[in-house]
C-alpha positions in Angstrom: 13.0 -24.6 17.3 10.7 -27.2 16.0 11.8 -30.8 15.0 11.8 -31.3 11.3 13.4 -34.4 11.0 14.7 -37.1 13.5 17.7 -39.7 13.6 19.1 -41.4 16.1 23.6 -41.0 17.0 25.7 -43.7 18.5 25.9 -42.7 22.4 26.4 -46.3 23.8 23.0 -47.3 23.2 21.3 -44.0 24.2 19.2 -42.4 21.6 19.9 -38.4 20.7 17.4 -36.8 18.8 18.1 -33.7 16.5 16.1 -30.6 16.4 17.3 -27.5 14.4 15.9 -24.2 13.7 16.9 -23.0 10.1 17.6 -19.5 8.5 18.4 -19.1 4.8 21.0 -20.5 3.0 22.6 -16.9 2.6 22.0 -16.1 6.5 22.6 -18.0 9.7 21.0 -21.0 10.9 21.0 -23.2 14.4 22.1 -26.9 15.0 20.3 -28.4 17.9 21.3 -31.3 19.6 18.8 -33.2 22.5 19.6 -36.2 24.8 16.6 -37.6 25.6 16.7 -38.6 29.0 19.1 -35.7 30.0 17.7 -33.2 27.9 20.3 -31.3 27.6 20.7 -28.9 24.3 23.7 -28.0 22.3 23.0 -25.1 20.2 24.9 -23.6 17.6 24.8 -21.2 14.0 26.3 -21.8 10.7 26.6 -19.3 7.9 27.3 -20.0 4.7 30.7 -19.4 4.5 31.7 -20.6 8.3 30.2 -22.3 11.5 29.7 -20.2 14.3 29.6 -20.6 18.0 28.1 -23.2 20.2 25.7 -22.8 23.4 24.8 -25.2 25.1 22.1 -25.4 27.5 20.5 -27.6 30.2 16.7 -28.5 30.8 13.8 -27.9 29.0 13.6 -24.4 26.3 11.4 -21.9 26.7 10.8 -18.9 25.1 12.8 -17.2 27.5 15.7 -19.2 27.2 15.5 -19.3 23.5 15.8 -15.2 23.1 18.9 -15.9 25.6 20.4 -18.1 23.0 19.7 -15.2 20.7 21.1 -12.6 22.4 24.2 -14.9 23.4 25.4 -17.1 20.0 23.8 -15.1 17.1 24.3 -11.6 18.3 28.2 -13.2 19.3 28.6 -15.3 16.2 27.5 -11.9 14.0 30.2 -9.5 15.9 32.5 -12.0 15.8 32.1 -11.9 12.1 32.1 -8.2 11.8 28.0 -8.6 10.6 25.2 -6.3 11.4 21.8 -8.1 12.3 20.4 -6.1 9.7 22.7 -8.2 7.0 21.2 -11.4 7.8 18.1 -13.1 6.8 17.0 -14.6 9.8 14.6 -17.5 9.6 13.2 -20.0 12.1 9.8 -22.1 12.0 6.7 -21.6 13.4 7.5 -23.2 17.1 5.3 -21.3 20.0 8.5 -20.3 21.5 9.6 -18.9 18.3 6.3 -16.7 17.7 5.7 -15.9 21.6 5.9 -11.8 22.0 8.9 -11.9 24.1 10.7 -13.3 21.2 8.9 -11.0 18.3 9.6 -7.9 20.3 13.2 -8.7 20.6 13.7 -10.1 17.0 12.4 -6.5 16.1 14.1 -4.4 18.2 17.1 -6.0 17.0 16.1 -4.9 13.1 16.6 -8.8 12.0 14.8 -9.6 8.8 12.8 -12.7 9.5 11.8 -14.7 6.7 8.1 -16.1 6.4 8.7 -19.6 7.1 5.3 -21.9 5.8 4.6 -25.0 8.1 5.5 -28.3 6.7 8.4 -26.6 4.3 10.7 -28.9 2.5 14.4 -28.7 3.7 16.1 -26.3 1.7 19.1 -24.7 3.1 22.5 -25.6 3.4 22.2 -27.3 7.5 20.7 -30.3 5.7 23.9 -31.2 4.0 26.1 -29.8 7.7 23.9 -32.2 10.0 24.1 -35.2 7.6 27.6 -34.1 7.4 28.1 -33.9 11.1 25.8 -37.6 11.7 28.2 -39.2 9.1 31.6 -38.4 11.0 30.1 -38.8 14.4 29.1 -42.3 13.3 32.9 -43.1 12.2 34.3 -40.9 14.9 36.7 -43.0 16.8 36.8 -43.4 20.0 33.0 -43.3 20.4 32.2 -40.5 22.7 30.5 -42.7 25.8 28.5 -39.8 27.4 27.0 -36.5 27.0 30.4 -34.2 27.7 32.1 -36.8 25.7 29.5 -36.3 23.0 29.7 -32.4 23.2 33.3 -32.1 22.8 33.0 -34.1 19.5 30.7 -31.9 18.3 32.7 -28.9 18.9 35.6 -30.1 17.7 34.0 -31.2 14.4 32.3 -28.2 14.1 34.8 -25.7 14.3 37.5 -27.3 12.7 39.8 -29.7 14.9 40.3 -33.1 12.5 37.5 -32.4 10.0 37.0 -29.0 9.1 33.3 -27.9 8.3 33.2 -24.5 7.5 35.9 -25.4 4.8 33.7 -27.8 3.2 30.3 -25.6 2.9 31.3 -24.2 -0.4 31.0 -27.9 -2.0 27.6 -28.7 -1.0 25.3 -29.4 -3.8 22.2 -28.1 -1.8 23.7 -24.4 -2.1 23.0 -23.7 -5.7 20.7 -26.9 -6.8 18.2 -25.6 -4.5 18.4 -21.6 -5.5 15.2 -22.4 -7.8 13.2 -24.6 -5.7 13.5 -22.2 -2.7 12.2 -19.2 -4.5 9.6 -21.4 -6.0 8.8 -22.3 -2.7 8.1 -18.6 -1.7 6.6 -17.6 -4.7 3.8 -20.8 -3.9 3.5 -19.6 -0.5 3.9 -16.0 0.5 1.9 -13.0 -0.5 2.9 -11.3 -3.6 4.2 -7.9 -1.6 6.3 -10.3 0.9 7.3 -12.7 -1.9 9.1 -9.5 -3.6 10.7 -8.1 -0.4 12.1 -11.3 0.9 13.2 -12.1 -2.6 14.8 -9.1 -3.2 16.3 -8.8 -0.1 18.2 -12.5 0.2 20.1 -10.9 -2.4 20.1 -7.1 -1.6 21.2 -7.8 2.3 23.6 -10.4 1.7 25.6 -9.9 -1.3 28.3 -8.7 0.9 28.5 -11.9 2.3 28.6 -13.4 -0.5 31.7 -11.5 -1.5 33.6 -11.4 1.7 35.7 -15.0 0.8 36.8 -14.3 -3.2 39.0 -17.8 -2.0 35.7 -19.9 -2.0 34.0 -20.9 -5.0 31.1 -18.9 -4.4 28.2 -18.8 -7.1 26.3 -15.3 -6.9 22.3 -16.0 -7.1 22.1 -12.7 -10.0 24.3 -15.5 -11.9 22.6 -18.6 -10.3 18.7 -17.9 -10.1 17.5 -17.5 -14.3 16.3 -14.3 -15.2 12.6 -15.0 -15.5 12.7 -15.6 -12.0 14.2 -12.3 -10.9 11.7 -10.6 -13.4 8.9 -12.1 -11.9 9.9 -11.2 -8.4 10.6 -7.6 -9.6 7.5 -7.1 -10.8 5.9 -7.7 -7.5 8.0 -4.9 -5.5 4.8 -2.3 -5.2 7.1 0.9 -4.5 9.2 2.5 -6.9 11.5 3.6 -4.7 12.3 0.1 -3.7 12.9 -0.7 -7.3 15.4 1.6 -7.8 17.4 1.0 -4.8 17.4 -3.0 -6.2 18.6 -1.0 -9.9 21.7 0.1 -8.2 23.0 -2.8 -6.6 24.4 -4.2 -9.8 24.7 -4.0 -13.6 22.5 -7.2 -14.0 19.8 -6.0 -11.6 19.9 -2.4 -13.4 19.1 -4.2 -16.8 16.4 -6.4 -15.4 14.4 -3.4 -13.3 13.9 -1.4 -16.4 10.3 -3.1 -17.0 9.0 -2.8 -13.9 10.7 0.9 -13.2 8.6 1.8 -16.1 5.8 -0.2 -15.7 3.7 2.8 -13.7 4.9 6.0 -15.7 4.0 9.5 -14.3 4.5 12.6 -17.4 3.3 15.3 -15.2 6.0 17.9 -17.3 7.1 18.1 -20.4 10.6 17.6 -18.9 9.9 14.2 -17.9 8.7 13.3 -21.4 12.2 14.2 -23.0 14.2 12.2 -20.3 11.7 9.2 -20.8 11.8 8.6 -24.4 15.1 7.7 -25.4 14.7 4.7 -22.8 11.9 2.8 -24.8 14.0 3.7 -28.5 17.2 1.7 -26.7 14.7 -0.8 -25.3 12.6 -1.9 -28.4 9.5 -4.1 -26.9 8.8 -2.6 -23.2 5.9 -0.8 -24.4 3.9 -3.7 -23.5 5.3 -3.5 -19.6 3.4 0.1 -18.8 0.3 -1.2 -16.7 -0.4 2.5 -15.8 0.2 6.4 -17.0 -0.3 9.4 -15.2 -0.5 12.1 -17.8 -0.2 16.2 -16.9 1.6 17.1 -20.3 -0.5 18.8 -23.1 0.2 21.5 -26.1 -1.8 24.6 -27.2 -2.7 25.9 -30.3 -1.2 28.6 -32.3 -1.3 32.3 -30.8 -1.3 31.1 -27.2 1.7 32.4 -25.3 3.4 30.3 -22.6 6.2 28.2 -22.2 7.6 25.8 -24.8 9.5 22.9 -24.3 11.1 21.1 -27.2 12.2 17.7 -28.0 15.3 18.5 -26.8 14.6 19.6 -23.2 14.9 23.4 -24.3 12.5 25.8 -23.0 11.6 28.6 -24.5 10.1 31.3 -22.4 6.7 33.5 -23.4 6.3 37.0 -23.4 4.0 38.4 -20.5 0.3 38.2 -21.5 -1.9 41.4 -20.9 -5.4 42.2 -21.5 -6.0 43.8 -24.8 -3.1 42.9 -26.6 -2.6 39.8 -29.2 -2.8 36.7 -26.7 -6.3 38.0 -25.2 -8.0 37.1 -28.8 -7.8 33.9 -28.0 -10.0 32.5 -25.4 -7.4 29.5 -24.1 -4.6 32.4 -23.6 -7.1 33.9 -21.2 -8.1 31.1 -19.3 -4.6 29.6 -18.9 -3.9 32.9 -17.4 -7.3 33.2 -15.4 -6.0 29.8 -13.7 -2.7 30.5 -13.8 -1.2 27.8 -15.8 0.8 29.7 -18.0 3.9 29.7 -15.9 7.3 28.4 -16.2 6.4 27.0 -12.7 4.0 24.9 -14.2 6.6 23.1 -16.4 5.2 24.5 -19.4 3.7 23.0 -22.4 5.1 20.4 -24.9 6.2 22.0 -28.4 4.3 20.1 -31.4 7.4 18.0 -32.3 7.6 16.8 -28.5 3.7 16.2 -28.3 3.7 14.1 -31.4 6.2 12.3 -30.0 4.7 11.6 -26.8 1.3 10.5 -28.3 3.1 8.4 -30.5 5.0 6.6 -27.8 1.8 6.1 -25.6 -0.3 4.7 -28.3 2.2 1.8 -28.2 1.5 1.5 -24.6 -1.5 -1.1 -25.3 -1.5 -3.1 -21.9 -2.4 0.5 -19.9 -5.1 -0.3 -17.7 -5.4 2.9 -15.3 -5.3 6.4 -17.0 -5.0 9.5 -15.6 -5.1 13.1 -16.8 -4.3 16.0 -14.4 -3.9 19.6 -14.8 -3.7 20.0 -18.9 -5.8 20.9 -21.7 -7.8 18.1 -22.6 -8.6 17.5 -26.5 -10.5 14.8 -29.1 -7.3 13.3 -29.3 -7.3 12.2 -25.9 -10.7 10.8 -25.9 -9.5 9.0 -28.7 -6.5 7.6 -27.2 -9.2 6.8 -24.2 -11.3 4.7 -26.9 -7.6 3.4 -28.2 -6.9 1.2 -25.2 -8.6 -2.3 -24.5 -7.6 -3.1 -21.4 -8.7 0.1 -19.7 -10.0 -0.3 -16.5 -9.7 3.1 -14.6 -9.7 6.5 -15.6 -9.5 9.8 -13.4 -9.8 13.2 -14.9 -8.8 16.0 -12.4 -8.3 19.9 -12.7 -8.7 19.7 -16.4 -10.1 21.9 -19.3 -11.7 20.8 -22.0 -12.2 21.6 -25.5 -15.3 23.6 -26.7 -18.4 20.9 -27.0 -19.7 22.7 -29.9 -16.2 21.9 -31.9 -15.5 18.3 -30.4 -16.3 14.6 -32.1 -18.8 12.8 -30.6 -17.7 9.8 -28.7 -19.8 6.7 -27.9 -18.6 6.2 -24.2 -21.1 3.9 -23.6 -18.9 1.1 -25.4 -15.6 2.0 -23.1 -14.2 -1.2 -21.1 -13.6 1.3 -17.8 -14.6 0.0 -14.4 -13.8 2.8 -12.2 -14.2 6.5 -13.0 -13.5 9.5 -11.1 -14.0 13.3 -12.0 -12.8 16.0 -9.8 -12.2 19.5 -9.7 -13.2 19.8 -13.7 -12.5 23.2 -14.7 -14.0 25.4 -17.1 -12.7 27.6 -19.9 -13.5 31.1 -19.8 -15.8 32.9 -22.6 -15.5 36.4 -21.4 -14.4 38.9 -18.8 -16.9 41.9 -17.8 -15.1 43.9 -15.0 -14.4 41.6 -12.2 -17.2 38.8 -13.7 -15.8 35.7 -15.1 -17.7 33.7 -17.7 -17.5 30.6 -18.1 -18.4 27.2 -20.5 -20.9 25.3 -18.6 -21.8 22.7 -21.0 -19.4 19.5 -19.9 -21.5 17.0 -20.9 -19.3 15.4 -23.6 -16.9 14.9 -20.6 -19.8 13.9 -18.0 -21.2 11.6 -20.2 -18.0 9.0 -19.4 -20.0 7.9 -16.5 -22.3 5.8 -19.0 -19.9 3.1 -19.8 -21.8 0.2 -19.4 -18.8 -1.9 -17.2 -18.6 0.9 -14.5 -18.5 -0.4 -11.1 -17.2 2.4 -9.3 -18.0 6.1 -9.8 -16.4 9.0 -7.8 -17.2 12.6 -8.7 -18.0 16.3 -6.9 -19.6 18.8 -7.5 -17.6 20.1 -10.8 -19.2 16.9 -12.6 -22.9 16.7 -11.8 -23.6 13.4 -13.6 -26.9 13.0 -11.7 -28.0 16.2 -13.3 -26.8 16.8 -16.2 -26.5 12.9 -17.1 -28.7 10.4 -15.8 -31.5 12.6 -15.0 -31.4 14.8 -18.0 -34.4 15.5 -20.0 -33.0 14.1 -22.8 -31.0 10.9 -21.7 -33.2 8.3 -23.4 -33.0 10.2 -26.5 -29.0 10.1 -26.1 -28.6 6.8 -24.9 -27.7 7.9 -21.5 -28.6 4.9 -19.0 -27.2 4.2 -15.6 -25.1 1.3 -16.3 -26.7 -1.9 -14.8 -23.5 -2.8 -13.0 -23.0 0.3 -11.1 -22.6 -0.7 -7.3 -20.0 1.9 -5.3 -20.8 5.6 -5.8 -18.4 8.2 -3.8 -19.4 12.4 -4.3 -16.7 14.3 -2.8 -16.6 17.6 -1.4 -15.3 19.7 -3.4 -11.6 21.0 -2.3 -9.5 23.7 -2.5 -6.1 23.9 -2.7 -3.8 27.0 -2.0 -2.2 28.8 -4.5 -5.1 27.2 -7.2 -8.1 29.3 -8.6 -11.2 27.6 -7.7 -14.4 29.7 -9.0 -17.9 28.5 -7.5 -20.0 27.6 -11.2 -23.3 27.8 -11.6 -25.4 25.0 -9.8 -22.7 24.1 -7.2 -24.2 25.8 -4.5 -27.5 23.7 -4.7 -25.6 20.4 -5.4 -26.8 17.8 -5.6 -30.2 18.8 -5.3 -32.4 15.9 -5.7 -31.5 14.6 -8.5 -28.6 12.3 -6.3 -31.5 10.7 -4.7 -33.4 9.9 -7.8 -30.5 8.7 -9.1 -30.0 6.1 -5.7 -33.7 5.1 -6.5 -33.0 4.3 -10.2 -29.7 2.6 -9.2 -30.8 -1.3 -8.5 -27.7 -2.9 -7.7 -26.2 0.2 -5.6 -23.9 -1.5 -2.6 -22.2 1.7 -1.7 -23.5 5.0 -1.4 -21.1 7.6 0.4 -22.5 11.5 0.0 -21.9 14.7 2.5 -24.8 15.5 1.5 -27.8 13.3 0.2 -31.4 15.7 -0.1 -31.6 19.5 0.5 -32.7 20.1 3.8 -36.6 19.5 4.6 -37.1 17.3 2.0 -39.0 14.0 2.5 -37.9 11.2 1.4 -38.8 7.2 1.4 -35.7 5.3 2.1 -37.6 1.9 1.2 -37.6 2.9 -2.4 -33.6 2.8 -2.7 -32.1 -0.4 -3.9 -32.5 -3.5 -1.3 -28.6 -4.2 -2.0 -27.2 -1.3 -0.4 -25.0 -2.5 2.1 -22.5 0.5 2.8 -23.8 4.1 3.1 -22.4 7.5 4.7 -24.4 11.0 4.7 -24.9 13.2 7.1 -26.4 12.6 10.6 -30.1 12.7 10.1 -30.1 11.3 6.9 -28.0 8.1 8.0 -30.2 7.4 11.1 -32.7 7.8 8.4 -31.4 5.2 6.1 -30.2 2.8 8.7 -33.4 2.3 10.0 -35.1 0.9 7.0 -31.6 -0.5 5.0 -29.8 -3.4 6.2 -26.9 -1.4 6.0 -23.1 -3.2 7.4 -20.9 -0.2 7.0 -22.2 3.2 7.8 -20.4 6.9 8.1 -22.2 9.6 9.8 -20.8 12.5 8.9 -20.9 16.0 11.0 -21.8 14.5 13.9 -21.7 17.6 15.8 -20.2 18.0 19.4 -19.5 15.2 20.9 -22.1 13.3 23.6 -24.8 15.4 23.3 -25.1 14.7 19.4 -23.2 12.1 18.3 -23.9 9.6 21.2 -27.9 10.3 21.0 -27.5 9.6 16.8 -25.4 6.0 18.0 -28.1 4.9 20.4 -30.7 5.7 17.5 -28.7 3.9 15.0 -27.9 0.5 17.2 -31.6 0.2 18.0 -31.9 -0.8 14.3 -28.4 -2.0 13.4 -26.7 -3.6 16.6 -24.9 -5.6 14.6 -22.9 -3.3 12.3 -19.5 -4.0 11.3 -17.9 -0.8 10.3 -18.9 2.6 11.5 -17.2 5.9 10.2 -17.4 9.4 12.5 -16.7 12.9 11.7 -16.6 14.7 15.2 -16.0 18.4 14.9 -14.6 17.9 18.2 -12.9 14.9 20.4 -14.5 13.5 23.0 -13.3 10.6 25.0 -16.9 9.5 26.0 -17.8 8.4 22.2 -15.6 5.3 22.1 -17.4 3.7 25.3 -20.6 4.1 23.5 -19.5 2.6 20.7 -18.6 -0.2 22.4 -21.8 -0.6 24.4 -23.4 -0.3 21.7 -22.0 -2.3 18.4 -20.6 -5.7 19.8 -19.7 -7.2 16.2 -18.0 -4.2 15.2 -14.7 -4.8 13.0 -13.6 -1.7 11.8 -14.1 1.9 13.8 -12.8 4.8 12.4 -13.2 8.0 14.1 -12.3 11.9 12.5 -12.2 14.7 14.9 -11.6 18.7 14.2 -9.9 20.9 16.9 -6.8 21.2 18.8 -7.7 18.7 21.6 -6.3 14.9 21.0 -6.9 11.8 22.8 -4.4 11.7 26.0 -2.0 9.2 26.5 -3.6 7.7 29.2 -6.4 6.8 27.1 -5.1 5.3 24.0 -2.8 3.2 26.8 -6.0 1.8 28.2 -8.1 1.8 25.0 -7.5 -2.0 24.6 -8.0 -3.8 28.0 -10.8 -0.6 28.8 -13.0 -0.8 25.8 -11.7 -2.4 23.1 -11.4 -6.0 24.2 -14.7 -5.9 24.5 -15.1 -6.0 20.5 -13.7 -9.3 19.8 -13.9 -9.1 15.8 -12.2 -5.7 15.4 -9.1 -5.8 13.3 -9.0 -2.3 12.3 -9.0 1.3 14.5 -8.5 4.7 13.1 -8.4 7.6 15.7 -6.9 10.9 14.0 -7.8 14.4 13.0 -9.3 15.4 10.0 -6.8 16.7 7.5 -6.3 20.8 7.4 -8.5 23.0 4.5 -6.7 22.9 1.4 -4.2 20.2 2.4 -4.1 16.4 1.9 -0.7 16.0 3.5 -1.1 14.5 7.4 2.0 15.9 10.1 4.9 14.0 10.7 5.4 15.0 14.5 8.9 14.1 16.3 6.7 12.4 19.3 3.3 11.9 20.3 3.5 12.4 24.0 7.1 11.4 25.3 10.2 13.3 24.1 12.7 10.3 25.8 11.9 8.3 22.7 14.6 7.7 20.4 11.7 8.1 17.2 8.2 8.3 17.1 8.2 4.7 15.9 9.4 3.6 18.7 6.8 5.4 21.0 4.0 3.9 18.6 5.3 0.5 19.1 5.4 0.8 23.2 1.7 2.6 22.8 0.3 -0.5 21.3 2.0 -3.1 23.4 -1.6 -3.7 25.5 -3.1 -4.2 22.1 -1.3 -7.6 21.6 -2.5 -9.2 24.4 -6.7 -7.9 24.8 -7.1 -7.6 20.8 -5.3 -10.3 19.2 -7.7 -10.1 15.7 -6.2 -6.1 15.5 -4.3 -6.1 12.6 -4.3 -2.1 11.7 -4.1 0.9 14.4 -4.1 4.5 13.0 -3.8 7.2 15.9 -1.5 9.8 14.4 -2.6 10.8 10.7 0.7 10.3 9.3 1.6 6.7 10.7 -0.4 3.6 9.9 1.0 0.4 12.2 0.3 -3.1 10.6 0.7 -6.6 11.4 -0.1 -9.8 9.2 -0.7 -12.1 12.1 -1.6 -12.6 15.7 1.0 -11.9 17.9 3.4 -10.3 15.1 5.9 -7.5 15.1 4.2 -4.2 14.1 5.2 -2.5 11.2 5.2 1.2 10.7 4.4 3.0 7.4 4.2 6.6 6.7 1.3 8.2 5.0 2.3 10.1 2.4 -1.3 11.7 2.1 -4.8 11.5 3.6 -7.3 9.1 1.8 -8.8 10.8 -0.7 -12.0 9.0 0.7 -13.3 5.5 2.3 -14.5 2.7 0.9 -16.8 1.9 3.9 -14.7 -1.6 3.7 -14.7 -4.4 6.7 
């Protein structure tokens, strides 16, 4: 409880200093009195509607004593008033005994939400008024206290009712309402956006019941006191849609204020999503400008294509069964949809003409969209026209899409697009003809692939279904068509094509040899390339000149032979060594070779075909400057519990700059969803979260800079500062790519 203000109280000439540790005006706070000579402390807590019990301490306070105070007085007071620890917002300053690991672990165990508090912050809590009131009444109290014992009894009397009811006058303190806007403003200026949104919204959510516990008292609700503009700014910073939904059902005002942020990121994957969403826009004019991102998977089909159709009212008209040789087989699109199993109702159907036109008319008003994803749908000229009409579009993603024939398509100058991030994965081809069990596919998707010539492009992500290195950048007539590598292209990620269960994924022409030599020639020509990640850089037995690659290359990931070759010539700071082979035979030899030229490597990613505990000691011995270490492995053998416990004191402590450790199995083929086991090693824990927190206890001491740990694919542990509590996040799916950041 570090002192924030000091003054003198009358005690027969003895100076009495004051300290206080505060909570928000809607939570709990401590009032501390200290007599300088005898060093006795009187500690109490205060709530907006009452004053809690006092706690007297003899001697100098340390972290252990502070935790005892919390256990005795804070929890005791909450129990007396039938409040749980999770219903308040706890605040104290950054004194060493408050930030001690002993106290942090206790707060985390009690599920207390701790309000981040900046240093030297202004006083904005009702405790300031309460303390001023107590000092004022002590000065006029008669008879005046002559020693510490009498002072203690007088303070108890004042705080708990007695001759002057302190709690009865709390509602009259002006700062409860007048400083609310200033308090929110302070949070907004001093906290990161995500923490600001969490704290500010939780102030209302967790304390709403406390504000209404005493209806006889004149308490002004934060929902009415804080201007709507501030709430809107708070809700705009809430990243998770689920959290926004929880806020929206809190009260009617929040229900109205969260409509915009709830529709900030739209996902219209099925026609029924559009049917349910369109009326919201009609009832809330002007909300179109709030949309920032759109995931679209809804399309329509031409006439004489027999698929389930969803109309404007959400009614589904089932399609007749498609049979080869029937009327539908005359249309190549019908054959293609049947081939990819897209014409079933479980896919959600296709939009009727009327529904599709209404959807597109609404999308046309979303002029502030910065991120657009087209997924699992038919893409026509109208979609490319939409892409070109969005002036703020920066991120474009195409996946599992079928495209209109190039011969019947309009010509677009994609070089003028403002996009900076382009992703093209698992692109499908239309079926042209069937020959027995063989299928002929439309191979010309240059009208789609040429999106990669957008001159503002910074990041490009593709797989073998979008070979832009051969068909666009390396095309024989690239100069004639104006297809050039964007000057600012810095990051290129080539991914393995993923095969998903239940999805038809034929192998198209040229994929067997992808990327041949075209990727290498592209990398030589891209003069500002900073990041290149690929599971195959050049064909086997082909000799390359790594010195021909851009001198700006800083992050590189490739199979082990190529990675060693490039690291020896280019000053890469982050290196991904893919397909390392088994344990210490191949991987460790490769690491030793790399360390000869790059001992100051900042980030290392390894892909192992089997777990081997000898790899980690080798990394620690060879790369002392490591900031981020990521090891993925295959197989059923995992690191032992003893290994993970001793990992910090034995190895990680030798890498003082390490801030991220990732050590978990690779995803199973055909799936990006990780496992969520009930426990890792010990069934006695109440939850895997508790086991994970216990597992990283040694990391707090030996790895002070460590901020992120992932030893289980389904969970990530994070903390914001040294000694801070570990927050556990559930991972929804494996990362599609690694940016090799450090």
